[in-house]
Residue, then its C-alpha position, 0 to 999 in steps of 0.5 A: x927506450x926499448x933497450x931500457x924497458x927490455x934489458x933482457x931482449x934477445x936480438x935476431x939479425x936478419x938481413x945481408x951482412x957484409x964482412x966489413x960490418x961484422x964487428x959493428x953487429x957483434x958489438x950490439x948488446x944482447x945479440x942472440x942470433x944471426x940468421x943470414x950466414x951465407x958463406x963459409x968466409x962470413x962464418x969464419x969472420x963472425x966466429x973470429x969477431x965473436x971470439x974477440x968479444x969474449x962472450x961466454x955464450x956461443x952465437x946462434x947462427x942459421x945458414x941462409x940458402x937461396x932456394x929460389x935461385x933469384x939473383x936478387x936474393x942472398x944465400x948459398x946455393x942449395x948444393x953448398x948447404x951441407x958443407x957450410x953447415x959442417x964448416x960452422x959445426x966443426x971449424x967455428x967453435x964460437x958459433x952454434x948452428x941452429x938452423x936453415x933460413x931462406x927468403x924464397x920467391x915472393x907471391x907463390x900461387x898456393x893453388x899450384x901447391x906448396x911453395x917449392x922454395x920451402x920444399x927445398x929447405x925442408x929437403x935440405x934440412x933432411x939431407x943436412x941431418x942425415x949427412x951430419x947425424x943431427x936430430x931433425x927436431x933440433x934444426x930450425x927452419x926460418x922461412x915465411x914472411x908477412x905475406x906467406x907466414x901461415x903457409x910456411x908454418x903449415x909446411x914446417x917453419x919454426x921461425x917466421x919474419x913478419x916485420x911488415x905485418x907489425x911495422x907496416x910496409x917498408x919504404x923503398x923510395x930511396x932504392x937505387x937504380x936496379x933495385x939494389x939497396x941505397x949505399x949504407x943500408x946493406x946489413x940493416x935489419x929486414x924483419x922481426x922474427x917470431x920463433x916458436x917451440 
C-alpha cells in the first residue's frame, strides 16, 4: 500500500548488512541511501552490485563507526574511518559518500556532559574532512535515536533514527541466547531516518 501511494519514496537502509544480502538490498526499488557501510569489503560488494544494477544515479552511503567500542554494535573502529571513507570516494565509483553514522551507547546520562560517542563522531568528521579535503557542511552525521535524538541534534546530527517513536518499541521476544538477532533477521531495517537540511 505504501509503495502504490508513494511511488517516489526514497528508502534509507539502516541495519547491519551481511555481504550475502547485498543483492537483495540493491534490488529494492527507490533505494536511496545505505547508512551502514562498516567495512571496505562491504563497500566493494555494494559498489559492484550497484554497478550491475545499471542505475544512472550513485547510491548514497554513510560509513558506520562503532564509537562506543561495544561488541554488540557494528561499525568500523574510529581509527579506520578516514581510510574507509577514502576507499569509498576513490575506489567505489558507483557510490557517493555522504556522511558518517554511529549508534553509540544507549542511556548516556546527560548530566555528565554530552554523549562522548557523539563527540567522537564529530571529531571524526573533522578529521576526515581535513585529511580528504572535504567541506564539513557536506558530510552528514547520522546519530541519535528515539531516546536521545534531541541531544544528538543539539550537538550536530543531521539525521536521526526515530523508529520506536513512530512505530512503537521493537519486540525482542524472539532474540536468541546471548542477545543476538534470530536467524534470518540480520539486515532488517532498524529505524526510520529523519533527515534535515
